[in-house]
C-alpha positions in Angstrom: -6.2 -141.0 -42.8 -3.0 -139.9 -40.9 -3.2 -143.0 -38.9 -4.0 -145.2 -41.7 -1.1 -144.1 -43.8 1.4 -144.8 -40.8 0.1 -148.2 -40.3 -0.2 -149.2 -44.0 2.9 -147.3 -45.3 6.5 -148.1 -43.8 8.3 -145.2 -46.1 5.7 -142.6 -44.7 6.1 -144.2 -41.0 9.8 -143.5 -41.3 9.5 -140.1 -42.8 7.0 -139.2 -39.9 9.4 -140.3 -37.3 12.0 -138.3 -38.9 9.8 -135.5 -38.4 9.4 -136.4 -34.8 13.1 -136.8 -34.3 12.7 -140.2 -32.9 13.5 -143.9 -33.6 11.0 -146.5 -32.7 11.5 -150.1 -33.4 8.3 -152.1 -34.6 6.1 -149.0 -33.9 2.3 -149.7 -33.0 -0.2 -147.1 -34.0 -3.1 -146.3 -32.1 -6.1 -143.5 -32.2 -8.3 -142.0 -29.6 -5.9 -143.4 -26.9 -7.5 -142.9 -23.6 -5.2 -141.2 -20.6 -7.9 -141.7 -18.2 -6.8 -142.0 -14.6 -6.9 -145.2 -13.0 -9.4 -146.1 -10.1 -6.6 -145.2 -7.7 -5.9 -142.0 -9.3 -9.8 -141.1 -9.3 -9.6 -141.4 -5.6 -6.9 -138.4 -5.6 -7.2 -135.7 -8.4 -10.2 -137.4 -9.8 -9.8 -135.7 -13.4 -9.4 -137.2 -16.6 -6.8 -136.4 -19.0 -9.1 -137.4 -21.8 -8.2 -139.0 -25.2 -4.9 -138.4 -27.1 -5.7 -138.1 -30.8 -2.6 -140.5 -31.9 -0.1 -142.8 -30.1 2.9 -144.5 -31.5 4.1 -147.2 -29.0 7.4 -149.2 -29.3 7.7 -153.0 -29.6 6.9 -154.6 -26.2 5.7 -151.0 -24.7 9.0 -150.1 -23.8 11.3 -147.4 -24.8 10.2 -143.9 -26.7 6.7 -143.4 -27.2 4.9 -140.6 -29.3 1.9 -139.2 -28.0 0.4 -137.1 -31.0 -2.3 -134.5 -30.6 -3.6 -133.2 -34.0 -5.4 -129.5 -34.3 -6.4 -127.4 -37.3 -8.2 -124.1 -35.8 -9.3 -125.4 -32.3 -7.1 -124.4 -29.4 -5.6 -126.7 -26.8 -7.3 -126.5 -23.5 -5.3 -125.2 -20.6 -2.5 -127.6 -19.5 -3.6 -130.1 -22.0 -0.3 -131.2 -23.2 1.3 -131.3 -19.8 -1.7 -133.4 -18.5 -0.8 -135.9 -21.4 2.5 -136.0 -20.3 1.8 -136.5 -16.8 -0.7 -139.0 -17.5 1.6 -141.2 -19.8 4.5 -141.2 -17.5 2.1 -142.5 -14.5 0.0 -145.1 -16.7 2.8 -146.3 -18.8 6.2 -146.2 -16.7 8.0 -148.4 -19.0 7.8 -145.9 -21.9 9.5 -142.5 -22.4 6.8 -140.4 -23.5 7.0 -137.6 -25.9 4.3 -135.1 -26.9 4.0 -134.3 -30.6 1.7 -131.6 -31.8 0.4 -131.1 -35.5 -1.0 -127.8 -36.5 -0.9 -125.6 -39.6 1.2 -122.9 -37.9 5.0 -122.7 -36.8 4.5 -121.9 -33.4 5.3 -124.7 -31.0 2.2 -124.9 -28.5 3.1 -124.7 -24.9 3.7 -128.0 -23.6 4.7 -129.7 -26.8 8.1 -131.3 -26.9 8.2 -131.7 -31.0 6.0 -129.3 -33.5 5.0 -130.5 -36.8 3.2 -128.4 -39.4 0.4 -130.0 -41.7 2.7 -128.7 -44.4 5.4 -131.1 -43.7 3.0 -134.0 -43.3 1.7 -133.1 -46.9 5.4 -133.0 -48.2 6.2 -136.4 -46.5 3.1 -137.8 -48.3 3.9 -136.4 -51.5 7.3 -137.7 -51.3 6.0 -141.2 -50.5 6.0 -143.7 -53.0 2.7 -144.6 -54.4 2.8 -148.5 -55.2 -0.6 -149.9 -55.3 -4.3 -149.1 -55.4 -4.4 -149.5 -51.7 -2.5 -146.1 -51.5 -5.5 -144.7 -52.7 -6.2 -143.5 -49.2 -2.7 -141.7 -49.3 -3.6 -139.9 -52.4 -6.9 -139.0 -50.9 -5.2 -137.5 -47.7 -2.8 -135.4 -49.7 -5.2 -133.8 -52.0 -7.5 -133.2 -48.8 -4.7 -131.3 -47.1 -4.1 -129.5 -50.7 -7.9 -128.6 -50.9 -8.0 -127.4 -47.4 -5.1 -125.2 -47.7 -2.8 -127.2 -45.1 -0.3 -128.4 -47.5 1.5 -125.3 -47.1 3.2 -123.6 -44.1 1.0 -120.5 -42.6 3.6 -117.6 -42.9 2.4 -113.8 -43.3 5.4 -111.5 -44.3 5.3 -108.2 -43.1 2.8 -105.9 -45.0 4.3 -102.4 -45.8 2.4 -99.6 -47.6 3.5 -100.6 -51.2 2.7 -104.2 -50.4 -1.0 -103.0 -49.1 -1.4 -100.8 -52.3 -1.0 -103.7 -54.7 -3.1 -105.9 -52.9 -6.1 -103.3 -52.8 -5.6 -102.9 -56.5 -5.5 -106.7 -56.9 -8.7 -107.1 -55.0 -10.4 -104.7 -57.6 -9.5 -107.1 -60.2 -10.6 -110.2 -58.3 -14.1 -108.5 -57.7 -14.6 -108.3 -61.7 -14.0 -112.1 -61.6 -16.1 -112.7 -58.9 -19.0 -111.4 -61.2 -17.9 -113.7 -63.8 -17.9 -116.6 -61.6 -21.5 -115.8 -60.2 -22.6 -116.3 -63.9 -21.8 -119.9 -63.4 -24.9 -120.4 -61.7 -27.2 -119.5 -64.2 -25.7 -122.4 -66.6 -27.6 -125.5 -65.8 -24.4 -127.9 -66.5 -22.1 -125.7 -64.9 -24.3 -124.9 -61.7 -24.3 -128.9 -61.1 -20.8 -129.2 -61.4 -19.7 -126.4 -59.3 -22.6 -125.7 -57.1 -22.1 -123.7 -54.3 -18.2 -123.4 -55.1 -19.1 -121.0 -57.9 -19.6 -118.5 -55.3 -16.2 -119.1 -53.2 -13.3 -118.2 -56.0 -9.9 -118.9 -54.3 -6.5 -117.4 -54.4 -3.6 -120.1 -54.6 0.1 -119.3 -55.2 2.2 -122.6 -56.3 5.5 -123.8 -56.2 6.4 -122.6 -59.7 5.5 -119.4 -58.6 2.3 -119.1 -60.5 -0.8 -117.4 -59.2 -4.2 -118.8 -59.5 -7.6 -117.3 -58.9 -10.3 -119.8 -59.6 -12.9 -122.3 -58.6 -12.8 -126.1 -57.9 -14.8 -129.0 -56.9 -14.1 -131.4 -53.8 -15.3 -134.7 -55.4 -14.3 -136.9 -58.5 -14.3 -136.1 -61.4 -12.6 -133.3 -60.1 -13.0 -129.7 -62.0 -11.4 -126.0 -61.9 -11.7 -123.2 -63.8 -9.9 -120.1 -63.1 -7.3 -117.5 -64.2 -3.5 -118.4 -64.3 -0.8 -115.8 -63.6 2.4 -116.9 -64.9 5.7 -115.5 -63.7 6.6 -114.2 -67.4 3.6 -111.8 -67.2 1.1 -113.7 -69.3 -2.4 -114.4 -67.8 -4.1 -117.5 -69.1 -7.7 -118.9 -69.0 -7.4 -122.5 -67.2 -9.8 -125.4 -67.0 -8.9 -128.6 -65.3 -10.6 -132.1 -65.4 -9.4 -134.6 -62.8 -10.2 -138.6 -63.0 -8.9 -141.5 -61.3 -6.8 -144.0 -63.3 -4.0 -144.0 -65.7 -5.2 -141.9 -68.4 -2.2 -141.3 -70.4 -3.5 -142.3 -73.4 -6.6 -140.3 -73.4 -5.3 -137.3 -74.8 -5.3 -138.8 -78.1 -9.0 -138.8 -78.0 -9.4 -135.1 -77.6 -11.3 -133.2 -80.1 -9.2 -131.1 -82.4 -10.8 -127.9 -80.7 -9.2 -128.6 -77.5 -5.8 -130.2 -78.5 -3.9 -126.8 -78.7 -5.2 -125.8 -75.5 -4.2 -129.1 -73.9 -0.8 -128.7 -75.7 -0.2 -125.4 -73.9 -1.3 -126.2 -70.6 1.0 -129.4 -70.9 4.1 -127.1 -71.9 3.4 -125.0 -68.6 3.5 -128.2 -66.5 0.1 -130.2 -66.4 0.2 -132.4 -63.1 0.1 -136.1 -62.8 -0.2 -137.7 -59.7 0.2 -141.3 -59.6 -3.2 -143.0 -59.8 -4.8 -139.7 -60.8 -4.8 -138.0 -64.0 -5.6 -134.3 -64.5 -6.3 -133.0 -67.8 -5.5 -129.4 -68.1 -6.6 -126.8 -70.9 -5.3 -123.1 -71.1 -5.5 -120.3 -73.6 -4.8 -116.6 -73.9 -7.8 -116.2 -76.1 -10.9 -116.3 -74.5 -12.8 -117.0 -77.9 -10.7 -120.1 -78.2 -11.4 -121.5 -74.9 -14.4 -120.3 -73.0 -15.1 -121.3 -69.3 -18.5 -121.5 -70.5 -17.6 -124.2 -72.9 -16.4 -126.5 -69.7 -19.6 -128.3 -70.1 -18.6 -129.3 -73.6 -15.2 -131.0 -72.8 -16.2 -134.2 -73.9 -13.1 -136.2 -73.0 -13.5 -140.1 -73.6 -11.3 -142.6 -71.6 -10.5 -146.1 -72.4 -10.7 -147.8 -68.9 -10.8 -151.4 -68.8 -12.6 -151.7 -72.0 -15.3 -149.2 -70.9 -15.5 -145.7 -72.4 -16.3 -143.3 -69.6 -17.5 -139.6 -70.5 -15.5 -137.2 -68.2 -18.2 -134.5 -68.5 
């Protein structure tokens, strides 16, 4: 997906090159680029340098070139990056190779000449203009990084005794909510929506300093059910239903029982991502908005003169 975005979006490509701290004229993007030795090399060292995940060559293959290696959890093999640099210099003497690494972590791997975190890639994607339906892949890639927890830098502050005490107390509360999410599996419709994710609640902390504890799906329509802890010291029950397309007119069709919850969530900052619209509902009154009623959120949207039931 990263290569697709680099090829099809000039704006994102320039943002990426800025992160890499280079200027490349008319860049050409290649994936799984072979750095295997030539026949002559095989008579000597006889070892293959393998395949580089992503390579960006300049016009006419002359000038600065980027050799990009992508990782999430897997470690770089010993001397992998220095081997890439050596092979690139030998096989492509007309370019000036620069080794770029992309991982979730801030630490620059040994042999990397420029390190970029996935969170910076996610930020660059979010700041890139979405202009057409072809940019759906860009939106999907952005969402993928968010759902995989790769849209934020991995920074863990020092944990002192006071913080540890608060975390233990919070964990006790989270365990209580775990039991509630387990009940989702007993409801036929909710179980069909969340499936195994009902047993995997996750903690999130967003840019507005709101804490979240809930469950969500990885497919469209996209669903979320959880607890939102607001900076003002208020806790709310929160339900989201994400759909494709521009649905700005759809809230007019909401049943009266959900309009108040929708308005309250909107006031707290309901997101709208270009071609993806997320209906958000929240309430501090669990009798007014019960998660068990997620199956009853019958939002009807008009999409190309065709009614589509969201839930």
